[in-house]
C-alpha beads as a LAMMPS data file, in Angstrom:
LAMMPS data file: protein, C-alpha beads

325 atoms
324 bonds

1 atom types
1 bond types

-500.0 500.0 xlo xhi
-500.0 500.0 ylo yhi
-500.0 500.0 zlo zhi

Masses

1 110.0

Atoms # bond

1 1 1 -254.940 378.651 439.314
2 1 1 -252.154 380.717 440.637
3 1 1 -249.119 380.981 438.423
4 1 1 -245.758 382.335 439.749
5 1 1 -243.312 383.658 437.428
6 1 1 -239.739 383.855 438.748
7 1 1 -237.301 385.981 436.931
8 1 1 -233.664 384.823 437.104
9 1 1 -231.024 387.073 435.941
10 1 1 -229.627 385.801 432.720
11 1 1 -226.068 386.332 433.927
12 1 1 -226.431 383.461 436.364
13 1 1 -226.521 380.954 433.531
14 1 1 -223.795 382.667 431.488
15 1 1 -221.163 380.311 430.072
16 1 1 -217.763 380.434 431.792
17 1 1 -215.096 382.217 429.631
18 1 1 -211.884 380.479 430.515
19 1 1 -209.287 383.280 430.285
20 1 1 -210.877 386.497 431.438
21 1 1 -210.219 386.182 435.136
22 1 1 -213.962 386.367 435.924
23 1 1 -216.594 384.121 437.387
24 1 1 -218.875 384.311 434.424
25 1 1 -221.381 381.607 435.448
26 1 1 -221.531 382.650 439.053
27 1 1 -220.671 379.132 440.459
28 1 1 -217.761 380.470 442.537
29 1 1 -214.967 379.162 440.207
30 1 1 -212.977 381.247 437.870
31 1 1 -211.478 380.169 434.491
32 1 1 -209.455 377.016 434.629
33 1 1 -210.594 376.364 438.238
34 1 1 -214.154 375.787 436.782
35 1 1 -214.833 372.258 435.641
36 1 1 -216.698 373.783 432.645
37 1 1 -213.241 374.747 431.330
38 1 1 -211.545 371.315 431.800
39 1 1 -211.985 370.395 428.137
40 1 1 -210.916 373.779 426.830
41 1 1 -207.404 373.751 425.249
42 1 1 -206.538 376.904 427.255
43 1 1 -206.369 374.658 430.371
44 1 1 -204.482 371.727 428.916
45 1 1 -201.511 372.339 431.148
46 1 1 -203.497 373.304 434.235
47 1 1 -203.153 371.156 437.421
48 1 1 -206.957 370.747 437.912
49 1 1 -209.154 368.661 435.851
50 1 1 -206.365 366.587 434.426
51 1 1 -205.150 363.068 435.245
52 1 1 -202.752 362.828 438.241
53 1 1 -199.210 361.951 437.187
54 1 1 -196.651 361.868 439.892
55 1 1 -193.803 360.979 437.580
56 1 1 -191.759 363.762 435.951
57 1 1 -191.974 363.729 432.262
58 1 1 -189.161 361.756 430.544
59 1 1 -187.165 363.928 428.204
60 1 1 -186.655 362.772 424.791
61 1 1 -183.915 360.314 424.370
62 1 1 -182.004 362.436 421.882
63 1 1 -182.049 365.590 424.039
64 1 1 -178.789 364.922 425.799
65 1 1 -176.359 361.940 425.646
66 1 1 -172.882 361.195 426.650
67 1 1 -170.478 358.695 425.317
68 1 1 -166.912 357.913 426.159
69 1 1 -164.485 359.633 423.832
70 1 1 -161.295 357.801 425.070
71 1 1 -159.745 356.350 428.141
72 1 1 -156.247 356.752 429.173
73 1 1 -154.069 353.626 429.990
74 1 1 -154.386 351.909 433.320
75 1 1 -152.713 353.554 436.312
76 1 1 -152.108 356.922 434.669
77 1 1 -153.900 358.616 437.454
78 1 1 -155.434 358.175 440.961
79 1 1 -159.045 358.258 441.895
80 1 1 -158.432 361.461 444.199
81 1 1 -155.829 363.149 442.123
82 1 1 -156.426 366.475 440.367
83 1 1 -155.240 367.113 436.839
84 1 1 -154.271 370.099 434.676
85 1 1 -155.226 370.592 430.975
86 1 1 -153.507 373.005 428.541
87 1 1 -151.581 373.277 425.302
88 1 1 -148.108 372.929 426.634
89 1 1 -146.265 372.800 423.294
90 1 1 -148.636 375.152 421.361
91 1 1 -149.491 372.565 418.731
92 1 1 -153.161 373.275 419.053
93 1 1 -153.921 370.106 420.946
94 1 1 -154.224 370.284 424.739
95 1 1 -152.256 367.995 426.912
96 1 1 -153.617 366.367 430.174
97 1 1 -151.150 366.343 433.078
98 1 1 -151.740 363.571 435.635
99 1 1 -149.833 361.613 438.259
100 1 1 -149.932 358.356 440.221
101 1 1 -148.989 358.748 443.741
102 1 1 -148.543 354.996 444.394
103 1 1 -146.286 354.202 441.492
104 1 1 -144.418 357.583 441.684
105 1 1 -144.971 358.323 438.033
106 1 1 -146.067 361.585 436.337
107 1 1 -147.769 361.747 432.985
108 1 1 -148.468 363.956 430.040
109 1 1 -151.431 362.544 428.041
110 1 1 -152.430 363.549 424.444
111 1 1 -155.668 365.473 424.832
112 1 1 -157.095 364.062 421.596
113 1 1 -157.063 360.309 422.470
114 1 1 -155.577 359.968 426.037
115 1 1 -152.432 358.165 424.932
116 1 1 -149.213 358.689 426.856
117 1 1 -147.200 361.525 425.317
118 1 1 -144.494 361.630 428.022
119 1 1 -144.055 359.944 431.392
120 1 1 -141.387 360.055 434.094
121 1 1 -140.697 358.026 437.225
122 1 1 -139.676 360.384 440.000
123 1 1 -137.879 359.689 443.413
124 1 1 -140.416 361.637 445.335
125 1 1 -144.103 360.976 446.128
126 1 1 -146.401 363.042 443.954
127 1 1 -149.377 364.452 445.749
128 1 1 -152.824 365.650 444.528
129 1 1 -152.231 369.172 443.255
130 1 1 -150.852 370.121 439.868
131 1 1 -150.434 373.585 438.258
132 1 1 -149.335 374.559 434.803
133 1 1 -148.156 377.884 433.155
134 1 1 -145.967 379.017 430.286
135 1 1 -143.636 381.268 432.338
136 1 1 -141.141 381.829 429.437
137 1 1 -143.711 382.503 426.712
138 1 1 -142.200 379.819 424.502
139 1 1 -143.406 376.646 422.800
140 1 1 -142.796 374.496 426.092
141 1 1 -144.880 375.296 429.192
142 1 1 -143.972 374.413 432.708
143 1 1 -145.626 371.927 435.125
144 1 1 -145.626 372.451 438.826
145 1 1 -146.108 369.457 441.140
146 1 1 -146.459 369.157 444.939
147 1 1 -144.920 366.180 446.507
148 1 1 -143.182 364.730 449.524
149 1 1 -139.759 363.314 450.051
150 1 1 -138.811 361.610 453.305
151 1 1 -141.814 363.220 454.945
152 1 1 -140.822 366.678 453.755
153 1 1 -143.063 368.788 451.527
154 1 1 -141.754 370.501 448.322
155 1 1 -142.710 372.054 445.028
156 1 1 -141.239 370.509 441.914
157 1 1 -141.030 372.015 438.358
158 1 1 -140.747 370.151 435.077
159 1 1 -140.919 371.225 431.394
160 1 1 -143.448 370.097 428.776
161 1 1 -141.356 366.873 428.128
162 1 1 -141.166 366.109 431.876
163 1 1 -137.448 367.149 432.247
164 1 1 -136.767 368.118 435.737
165 1 1 -136.149 371.823 436.258
166 1 1 -136.036 372.507 440.023
167 1 1 -137.167 371.554 443.457
168 1 1 -138.128 374.383 445.764
169 1 1 -135.325 375.759 447.750
170 1 1 -137.216 375.377 451.052
171 1 1 -139.541 372.778 452.371
172 1 1 -143.281 373.765 452.709
173 1 1 -144.675 373.669 456.158
174 1 1 -147.329 371.218 455.107
175 1 1 -149.887 370.433 452.398
176 1 1 -150.523 373.786 450.454
177 1 1 -154.058 372.400 449.497
178 1 1 -154.117 374.722 446.478
179 1 1 -151.513 376.918 444.878
180 1 1 -151.409 379.338 442.011
181 1 1 -149.153 380.998 439.483
182 1 1 -149.202 384.808 438.949
183 1 1 -147.006 387.812 438.034
184 1 1 -147.564 389.960 441.161
185 1 1 -145.650 393.094 440.057
186 1 1 -146.225 392.763 436.254
187 1 1 -142.503 392.619 435.488
188 1 1 -142.697 389.463 433.313
189 1 1 -141.236 387.197 435.912
190 1 1 -143.639 384.669 437.341
191 1 1 -144.316 383.652 440.958
192 1 1 -146.039 380.773 442.726
193 1 1 -148.029 381.456 445.763
194 1 1 -148.657 378.851 448.424
195 1 1 -150.880 380.013 451.268
196 1 1 -148.836 382.927 452.663
197 1 1 -145.541 381.965 450.905
198 1 1 -144.330 382.987 447.544
199 1 1 -141.709 381.241 445.233
200 1 1 -139.906 382.249 442.172
201 1 1 -141.488 380.065 439.375
202 1 1 -138.302 380.205 437.358
203 1 1 -135.930 379.000 440.105
204 1 1 -137.851 377.616 443.067
205 1 1 -136.314 380.096 445.290
206 1 1 -138.640 381.166 448.193
207 1 1 -139.152 384.868 448.129
208 1 1 -141.638 385.363 450.823
209 1 1 -141.492 383.225 454.014
210 1 1 -144.566 382.413 456.025
211 1 1 -144.914 384.197 459.277
212 1 1 -147.941 382.319 460.524
213 1 1 -147.779 380.631 463.829
214 1 1 -149.791 377.564 462.614
215 1 1 -149.721 376.745 458.852
216 1 1 -152.723 374.438 459.086
217 1 1 -154.795 377.503 460.260
218 1 1 -154.212 379.388 457.009
219 1 1 -156.932 379.375 454.377
220 1 1 -155.849 376.881 451.844
221 1 1 -157.246 378.609 448.744
222 1 1 -155.653 382.045 448.258
223 1 1 -156.296 384.200 445.309
224 1 1 -153.864 386.555 443.546
225 1 1 -155.967 389.611 442.094
226 1 1 -155.738 393.286 441.602
227 1 1 -158.072 394.590 444.452
228 1 1 -157.352 398.351 444.095
229 1 1 -156.688 398.715 440.305
230 1 1 -153.025 399.594 440.607
231 1 1 -151.744 397.044 437.955
232 1 1 -150.253 395.007 440.809
233 1 1 -151.656 391.936 442.327
234 1 1 -152.673 391.480 446.012
235 1 1 -152.847 388.159 447.770
236 1 1 -156.328 387.480 449.347
237 1 1 -156.153 384.891 452.059
238 1 1 -159.479 384.250 453.795
239 1 1 -160.791 387.551 454.998
240 1 1 -157.463 389.445 454.662
241 1 1 -155.947 391.333 451.680
242 1 1 -152.125 391.610 451.540
243 1 1 -149.927 393.788 449.551
244 1 1 -146.925 391.776 448.118
245 1 1 -143.387 393.107 448.234
246 1 1 -141.004 390.800 446.337
247 1 1 -137.871 392.900 447.069
248 1 1 -134.876 391.872 445.028
249 1 1 -136.351 388.364 444.489
250 1 1 -133.624 386.723 446.626
251 1 1 -134.124 384.243 449.383
252 1 1 -136.825 385.246 451.809
253 1 1 -136.303 388.948 450.957
254 1 1 -139.935 389.643 450.266
255 1 1 -142.740 390.288 452.541
256 1 1 -146.605 390.543 452.835
257 1 1 -148.121 393.546 454.422
258 1 1 -151.823 393.536 455.603
259 1 1 -153.775 395.910 453.345
260 1 1 -157.483 395.421 454.119
261 1 1 -159.348 393.282 456.711
262 1 1 -162.738 393.560 458.268
263 1 1 -161.298 392.502 461.542
264 1 1 -162.442 395.933 463.027
265 1 1 -166.082 395.052 462.056
266 1 1 -167.656 393.421 465.213
267 1 1 -169.698 391.260 462.913
268 1 1 -166.525 389.493 461.813
269 1 1 -165.346 386.414 463.609
270 1 1 -163.396 384.518 460.983
271 1 1 -161.722 381.226 461.919
272 1 1 -160.146 378.553 459.675
273 1 1 -161.978 375.435 460.476
274 1 1 -159.597 373.259 458.460
275 1 1 -156.974 374.025 455.813
276 1 1 -159.260 372.998 453.045
277 1 1 -161.200 376.218 453.522
278 1 1 -160.866 378.321 450.496
279 1 1 -161.297 381.826 449.086
280 1 1 -163.005 383.334 446.139
281 1 1 -162.948 386.852 444.749
282 1 1 -165.742 388.208 442.445
283 1 1 -168.048 391.148 442.149
284 1 1 -170.772 389.024 443.684
285 1 1 -173.299 391.841 444.213
286 1 1 -172.689 393.403 440.780
287 1 1 -171.812 396.931 442.466
288 1 1 -168.663 397.399 440.406
289 1 1 -166.248 396.462 443.305
290 1 1 -164.668 393.082 444.082
291 1 1 -166.036 391.133 446.992
292 1 1 -164.398 388.290 449.067
293 1 1 -166.217 385.047 449.776
294 1 1 -164.388 382.540 452.044
295 1 1 -165.373 379.361 453.827
296 1 1 -164.400 378.907 457.425
297 1 1 -166.038 379.023 460.738
298 1 1 -166.752 381.375 463.598
299 1 1 -164.396 381.297 466.683
300 1 1 -165.809 379.241 469.300
301 1 1 -168.154 377.605 466.850
302 1 1 -165.758 375.679 464.632
303 1 1 -167.905 372.612 464.418
304 1 1 -169.918 374.320 461.724
305 1 1 -168.849 375.400 458.370
306 1 1 -169.594 378.983 457.836
307 1 1 -169.627 381.016 454.557
308 1 1 -168.459 384.571 454.791
309 1 1 -169.389 387.298 452.290
310 1 1 -167.248 390.448 452.635
311 1 1 -168.151 393.482 450.762
312 1 1 -164.820 395.127 450.707
313 1 1 -166.055 398.536 449.519
314 1 1 -168.387 398.947 452.506
315 1 1 -166.588 396.679 454.884
316 1 1 -169.892 394.821 455.490
317 1 1 -169.662 391.050 456.429
318 1 1 -172.488 388.601 456.172
319 1 1 -172.392 384.919 457.153
320 1 1 -174.326 381.762 456.433
321 1 1 -174.155 378.620 458.540
322 1 1 -175.793 375.362 457.527
323 1 1 -176.576 373.716 460.841
324 1 1 -176.217 370.258 459.466
325 1 1 -172.850 370.816 457.731

Bonds

1 1 1 2
2 1 2 3
3 1 3 4
4 1 4 5
5 1 5 6
6 1 6 7
7 1 7 8
8 1 8 9
9 1 9 10
10 1 10 11
11 1 11 12
12 1 12 13
13 1 13 14
14 1 14 15
15 1 15 16
16 1 16 17
17 1 17 18
18 1 18 19
19 1 19 20
20 1 20 21
21 1 21 22
22 1 22 23
23 1 23 24
24 1 24 25
25 1 25 26
26 1 26 27
27 1 27 28
28 1 28 29
29 1 29 30
30 1 30 31
31 1 31 32
32 1 32 33
33 1 33 34
34 1 34 35
35 1 35 36
36 1 36 37
37 1 37 38
38 1 38 39
39 1 39 40
40 1 40 41
41 1 41 42
42 1 42 43
43 1 43 44
44 1 44 45
45 1 45 46
46 1 46 47
47 1 47 48
48 1 48 49
49 1 49 50
50 1 50 51
51 1 51 52
52 1 52 53
53 1 53 54
54 1 54 55
55 1 55 56
56 1 56 57
57 1 57 58
58 1 58 59
59 1 59 60
60 1 60 61
61 1 61 62
62 1 62 63
63 1 63 64
64 1 64 65
65 1 65 66
66 1 66 67
67 1 67 68
68 1 68 69
69 1 69 70
70 1 70 71
71 1 71 72
72 1 72 73
73 1 73 74
74 1 74 75
75 1 75 76
76 1 76 77
77 1 77 78
78 1 78 79
79 1 79 80
80 1 80 81
81 1 81 82
82 1 82 83
83 1 83 84
84 1 84 85
85 1 85 86
86 1 86 87
87 1 87 88
88 1 88 89
89 1 89 90
90 1 90 91
91 1 91 92
92 1 92 93
93 1 93 94
94 1 94 95
95 1 95 96
96 1 96 97
97 1 97 98
98 1 98 99
99 1 99 100
100 1 100 101
101 1 101 102
102 1 102 103
103 1 103 104
104 1 104 105
105 1 105 106
106 1 106 107
107 1 107 108
108 1 108 109
109 1 109 110
110 1 110 111
111 1 111 112
112 1 112 113
113 1 113 114
114 1 114 115
115 1 115 116
116 1 116 117
117 1 117 118
118 1 118 119
119 1 119 120
120 1 120 121
121 1 121 122
122 1 122 123
123 1 123 124
124 1 124 125
125 1 125 126
126 1 126 127
127 1 127 128
128 1 128 129
129 1 129 130
130 1 130 131
131 1 131 132
132 1 132 133
133 1 133 134
134 1 134 135
135 1 135 136
136 1 136 137
137 1 137 138
138 1 138 139
139 1 139 140
140 1 140 141
141 1 141 142
142 1 142 143
143 1 143 144
144 1 144 145
145 1 145 146
146 1 146 147
147 1 147 148
148 1 148 149
149 1 149 150
150 1 150 151
151 1 151 152
152 1 152 153
153 1 153 154
154 1 154 155
155 1 155 156
156 1 156 157
157 1 157 158
158 1 158 159
159 1 159 160
160 1 160 161
161 1 161 162
162 1 162 163
163 1 163 164
164 1 164 165
165 1 165 166
166 1 166 167
167 1 167 168
168 1 168 169
169 1 169 170
170 1 170 171
171 1 171 172
172 1 172 173
173 1 173 174
174 1 174 175
175 1 175 176
176 1 176 177
177 1 177 178
178 1 178 179
179 1 179 180
180 1 180 181
181 1 181 182
182 1 182 183
183 1 183 184
184 1 184 185
185 1 185 186
186 1 186 187
187 1 187 188
188 1 188 189
189 1 189 190
190 1 190 191
191 1 191 192
192 1 192 193
193 1 193 194
194 1 194 195
195 1 195 196
196 1 196 197
197 1 197 198
198 1 198 199
199 1 199 200
200 1 200 201
201 1 201 202
202 1 202 203
203 1 203 204
204 1 204 205
205 1 205 206
206 1 206 207
207 1 207 208
208 1 208 209
209 1 209 210
210 1 210 211
211 1 211 212
212 1 212 213
213 1 213 214
214 1 214 215
215 1 215 216
216 1 216 217
217 1 217 218
218 1 218 219
219 1 219 220
220 1 220 221
221 1 221 222
222 1 222 223
223 1 223 224
224 1 224 225
225 1 225 226
226 1 226 227
227 1 227 228
228 1 228 229
229 1 229 230
230 1 230 231
231 1 231 232
232 1 232 233
233 1 233 234
234 1 234 235
235 1 235 236
236 1 236 237
237 1 237 238
238 1 238 239
239 1 239 240
240 1 240 241
241 1 241 242
242 1 242 243
243 1 243 244
244 1 244 245
245 1 245 246
246 1 246 247
247 1 247 248
248 1 248 249
249 1 249 250
250 1 250 251
251 1 251 252
252 1 252 253
253 1 253 254
254 1 254 255
255 1 255 256
256 1 256 257
257 1 257 258
258 1 258 259
259 1 259 260
260 1 260 261
261 1 261 262
262 1 262 263
263 1 263 264
264 1 264 265
265 1 265 266
266 1 266 267
267 1 267 268
268 1 268 269
269 1 269 270
270 1 270 271
271 1 271 272
272 1 272 273
273 1 273 274
274 1 274 275
275 1 275 276
276 1 276 277
277 1 277 278
278 1 278 279
279 1 279 280
280 1 280 281
281 1 281 282
282 1 282 283
283 1 283 284
284 1 284 285
285 1 285 286
286 1 286 287
287 1 287 288
288 1 288 289
289 1 289 290
290 1 290 291
291 1 291 292
292 1 292 293
293 1 293 294
294 1 294 295
295 1 295 296
296 1 296 297
297 1 297 298
298 1 298 299
299 1 299 300
300 1 300 301
301 1 301 302
302 1 302 303
303 1 303 304
304 1 304 305
305 1 305 306
306 1 306 307
307 1 307 308
308 1 308 309
309 1 309 310
310 1 310 311
311 1 311 312
312 1 312 313
313 1 313 314
314 1 314 315
315 1 315 316
316 1 316 317
317 1 317 318
318 1 318 319
319 1 319 320
320 1 320 321
321 1 321 322
322 1 322 323
323 1 323 324
324 1 324 325
């Protein structure tokens, strides 16, 4: 009788170790990819060897819940209107400022329960935008509404009890979309900026008049910010930075002067697609310098919304276009 003895290396039959990144048993599968490890607790969360479950796990019911705290009375706002929230009278409880365009009423709601704290019926038609500020540093902040009267556009100022203060001295050229409150020259007197126009927040006098040929082609979300660290605010409108000269603060005595723009950069082709295009300013790339981000479009291609990133320090402009937007 012929007896054959075949010697097989013992390593071929070694047991698979499930967390050493090696194919210990020589079957071509490593760690949790090997079915020998499917019952090992190390592989409990591995996607092989477990039951298929296409449904995302349901979080515990007590992880996050929302309940209604309060509701304001009916018709104290519109479904499209914006609102402002702040402690107008410095009593420690914020107020909610709203409006109803169709009933021509403006409201101050108690921020703790939504009840009406003050209300007023106005002769003009309130529009969607509202801004608040305490321009006198007292216990009664101011409210700034935008509205129309006979088809004309104005800014309106009221105090914390909805007593009328002023209507802007001049009509706006159209919907401002967004407007802000700032102290451009740090002198303690406050201004309101509306696209490329500036008004005295204390009197409603227009200090800087728009020189743009087409109001609707001005970026509708300007930003007042100190771009060059000189303790004075510049006005950033789209991809343009303007120095602000308020002059003697009399009617139309001030002006804007272009300070920085990447227009000389051939990569820049900024166009306001519609007046809802807006501007943001932040150190987006964390290089220690402020950058400008604006929505718009490229000239000749204004059917697509384009996002512009302007690195002001290097004058580099990058764009992103979503083809379906």
